[in-house]
C-alpha positions in Angstrom: -18.3 4.7 -12.4 -15.1 3.3 -13.9 -11.7 4.3 -12.4 -9.6 6.3 -14.8 -5.8 6.4 -15.1 -6.1 10.1 -14.1 -7.9 9.0 -10.9 -5.1 6.6 -10.0 -2.4 9.1 -10.9 -4.0 11.9 -8.7 -4.5 9.6 -5.7 -0.8 8.5 -5.9 0.6 12.0 -6.5 -1.5 13.4 -3.7 -0.1 10.9 -1.2 3.5 10.0 -2.2 6.5 12.1 -3.2 6.8 10.6 -6.7 9.8 11.1 -9.0 8.4 8.9 -11.8 4.9 7.5 -12.3 3.5 5.4 -15.1 -0.1 4.3 -15.1 -1.2 2.0 -17.9 -4.7 0.9 -18.6 -4.3 -2.7 -19.8 -8.0 -3.2 -20.5 -8.2 -1.4 -23.8 -9.8 1.7 -22.2 -12.6 0.2 -20.1 -10.7 0.9 -16.8 -10.9 -2.6 -15.4 -7.2 -3.5 -15.5 -4.3 -1.2 -14.5 -0.6 -1.5 -14.0 1.5 1.1 -12.3 5.2 1.9 -12.0 5.9 4.1 -9.0 9.3 5.6 -8.2 9.4 7.3 -4.8 11.8 8.1 -2.0 9.1 7.0 0.4 10.0 3.4 -0.5 13.6 3.7 0.8 14.3 1.0 3.4 11.0 -0.8 2.9 10.6 -4.3 1.6 8.6 -4.9 -1.6 5.7 -6.3 0.5 5.7 -3.1 2.6 5.7 -0.9 -0.5 2.9 -2.8 -2.1 0.8 -2.7 1.1 1.4 1.1 1.3 0.2 1.5 -2.3 -2.8 -0.8 -1.7 -3.8 1.1 1.3 -3.7 4.5 -0.4 -5.6 3.1 -3.4 -8.0 1.0 -1.4 -11.2 2.7 -2.9 -10.0 2.6 -6.5 -8.7 -1.0 -6.4 -12.0 -2.2 -5.0 -13.7 -0.8 -8.2 -11.4 -2.5 -10.8 -10.8 -6.1 -11.8 -7.0 -6.3 -11.8 -4.2 -4.1 -10.5 -0.4 -4.8 -10.7 2.3 -2.6 -9.4 6.0 -2.1 -9.5 7.5 0.1 -6.8 11.1 1.3 -6.9 13.3 3.8 -5.1 14.9 6.5 -7.3 18.2 4.6 -7.0 16.7 1.3 -8.1 15.0 3.0 -11.0 18.2 4.7 -12.2 20.0 1.4 -12.0 17.4 -0.2 -14.3 17.7 2.4 -17.0 
Protein backbone atom coordinates (compact mmCIF):
# COMPACT_ATOMS: atom_id res chain seq x y z
CA UNK A 1 0.00 0.00 0.00
CA UNK A 2 1.56 3.33 -1.02
CA UNK A 3 2.29 6.01 1.53
CA UNK A 4 0.19 9.14 1.12
CA UNK A 5 1.07 12.72 1.94
CA UNK A 6 -1.72 12.59 4.54
CA UNK A 7 -0.04 9.57 6.20
CA UNK A 8 3.23 11.47 6.50
CA UNK A 9 1.53 14.62 7.73
CA UNK A 10 -0.43 12.74 10.40
CA UNK A 11 2.65 10.89 11.66
CA UNK A 12 4.62 14.14 11.92
CA UNK A 13 1.83 16.16 13.56
CA UNK A 14 1.09 13.35 16.03
CA UNK A 15 4.70 13.35 17.22
CA UNK A 16 6.13 16.87 16.89
CA UNK A 17 4.81 20.30 17.88
CA UNK A 18 4.69 21.69 14.35
CA UNK A 19 4.23 25.37 13.52
CA UNK A 20 4.52 24.84 9.75
CA UNK A 21 4.48 21.66 7.69
CA UNK A 22 4.70 21.15 3.96
CA UNK A 23 4.58 17.65 2.46
CA UNK A 24 5.14 17.43 -1.30
CA UNK A 25 4.66 14.30 -3.39
CA UNK A 26 7.39 14.69 -6.00
CA UNK A 27 6.49 11.45 -7.80
CA UNK A 28 3.46 12.75 -9.72
CA UNK A 29 1.01 11.14 -7.33
CA UNK A 30 2.33 7.59 -7.03
CA UNK A 31 3.61 8.12 -3.49
CA UNK A 32 7.19 7.02 -4.09
CA UNK A 33 9.07 10.29 -3.57
CA UNK A 34 8.35 12.90 -0.91
CA UNK A 35 9.96 16.05 0.36
CA UNK A 36 8.96 17.69 3.62
CA UNK A 37 9.56 21.03 5.27
CA UNK A 38 9.04 20.82 9.02
CA UNK A 39 9.17 23.84 11.31
CA UNK A 40 9.13 22.91 14.98
CA UNK A 41 10.27 24.18 18.35
CA UNK A 42 11.47 20.62 19.02
CA UNK A 43 14.47 21.37 16.77
CA UNK A 44 15.81 24.16 19.00
CA UNK A 45 19.41 23.48 20.03
CA UNK A 46 19.77 20.43 17.78
CA UNK A 47 22.12 20.05 14.84
CA UNK A 48 20.73 19.37 11.38
CA UNK A 49 21.89 15.76 11.68
CA UNK A 50 20.10 15.32 15.01
CA UNK A 51 16.92 16.83 13.56
CA UNK A 52 17.02 14.54 10.54
CA UNK A 53 17.62 11.51 12.71
CA UNK A 54 14.63 12.50 14.85
CA UNK A 55 12.39 12.73 11.77
CA UNK A 56 13.80 9.51 10.28
CA UNK A 57 13.06 7.68 13.53
CA UNK A 58 9.47 8.91 13.75
CA UNK A 59 8.83 8.09 10.07
CA UNK A 60 10.78 4.82 10.02
CA UNK A 61 7.81 2.72 8.82
CA UNK A 62 6.71 5.18 6.13
CA UNK A 63 10.24 5.83 4.81
CA UNK A 64 10.83 2.10 4.42
CA UNK A 65 7.87 1.97 2.01
CA UNK A 66 8.93 4.77 -0.34
CA UNK A 67 11.76 5.24 -2.81
CA UNK A 68 13.03 8.71 -1.88
CA UNK A 69 12.58 11.09 1.04
CA UNK A 70 14.12 14.51 1.55
CA UNK A 71 13.61 16.80 4.47
CA UNK A 72 14.28 20.33 5.57
CA UNK A 73 13.97 20.95 9.30
CA UNK A 74 13.90 24.44 10.77
CA UNK A 75 13.15 26.14 14.04
CA UNK A 76 10.44 28.81 13.95
CA UNK A 77 13.12 31.50 14.22
CA UNK A 78 15.05 30.06 11.25
CA UNK A 79 11.85 29.79 9.21
CA UNK A 80 10.88 33.41 9.92
CA UNK A 81 14.38 34.56 8.93
CA UNK A 82 14.03 32.79 5.55
CA UNK A 83 10.74 34.44 4.66
